C-alpha positions as CSV (number, residue, x, y, z in Angstrom):
1,X,67.1,25.4,37.9
2,X,68.4,28.9,38.0
3,X,65.5,31.8,38.6
4,X,67.3,33.8,36.2
5,X,66.8,34.0,32.4
6,X,69.6,35.4,29.8
7,X,69.1,39.2,29.1
8,X,71.0,42.0,27.3
9,X,73.5,44.1,29.1
10,X,71.5,47.5,28.3
11,X,68.5,45.6,29.9
12,X,70.2,45.0,33.1
13,X,71.9,48.5,33.3
14,X,68.2,50.1,32.9
15,X,67.1,47.8,35.6
16,X,69.8,48.6,37.8
17,X,69.1,52.3,37.1
18,X,65.4,51.8,38.0
19,X,66.0,50.5,41.4
20,X,68.3,53.3,42.4
21,X,71.7,52.8,41.2
22,X,73.6,55.8,39.4
23,X,76.6,56.0,37.0
24,X,79.3,57.5,39.0
25,X,82.0,57.4,36.0
26,X,82.4,55.7,32.7
27,X,85.2,54.7,30.5
28,X,84.4,52.8,27.3
29,X,82.2,49.8,28.5
30,X,83.0,50.2,32.1
31,X,80.5,52.0,34.1
32,X,81.3,52.4,38.3
33,X,77.7,52.3,39.6
34,X,76.9,53.6,43.2
35,X,74.2,53.4,45.6
36,X,73.7,54.6,49.1
37,X,74.1,51.9,51.4
38,X,75.9,49.4,49.1
39,X,79.3,49.0,47.8
40,X,80.4,50.4,44.4
41,X,80.1,48.1,41.4
42,X,81.8,48.1,38.1
43,X,79.4,46.9,35.1
44,X,82.1,46.2,32.4
45,X,79.6,45.1,29.6
46,X,79.1,46.3,26.2
47,X,75.3,47.3,25.6
48,X,74.8,44.3,23.0
49,X,76.3,41.7,25.4
50,X,74.2,38.7,26.1
51,X,74.7,38.1,30.3
52,X,73.7,34.5,31.3
53,X,72.0,33.2,34.3
54,X,75.2,32.7,36.1
55,X,76.7,36.1,35.8
56,X,72.9,37.8,36.5
57,X,73.1,35.8,39.9
58,X,76.5,37.2,40.7
59,X,75.3,40.9,39.6
60,X,72.3,40.5,41.9
61,X,74.6,39.2,45.1
62,X,76.4,42.8,44.7
63,X,73.5,45.0,43.5
64,X,70.2,43.7,44.8
65,X,68.8,43.0,41.6
66,X,65.8,40.7,41.4
67,X,64.5,38.7,38.3
68,X,61.2,40.6,38.5
69,X,63.4,44.1,38.0
70,X,64.4,42.7,34.4
């Protein structure tokens, strides 16, 4: 069973910003995030989108996000 539960994209983005990511640029719903020591990450979800556990796991691998961050 996954450690992750579904979450709205706006909650995930807020969590990423809290753990140190910043928005480098935005074009529509595509946001390029940057953080020292990590590769840039493109967050391409509308704020109201529901992000499932599988995608959250993939985001976590690339950003360092943890379930307790949400």
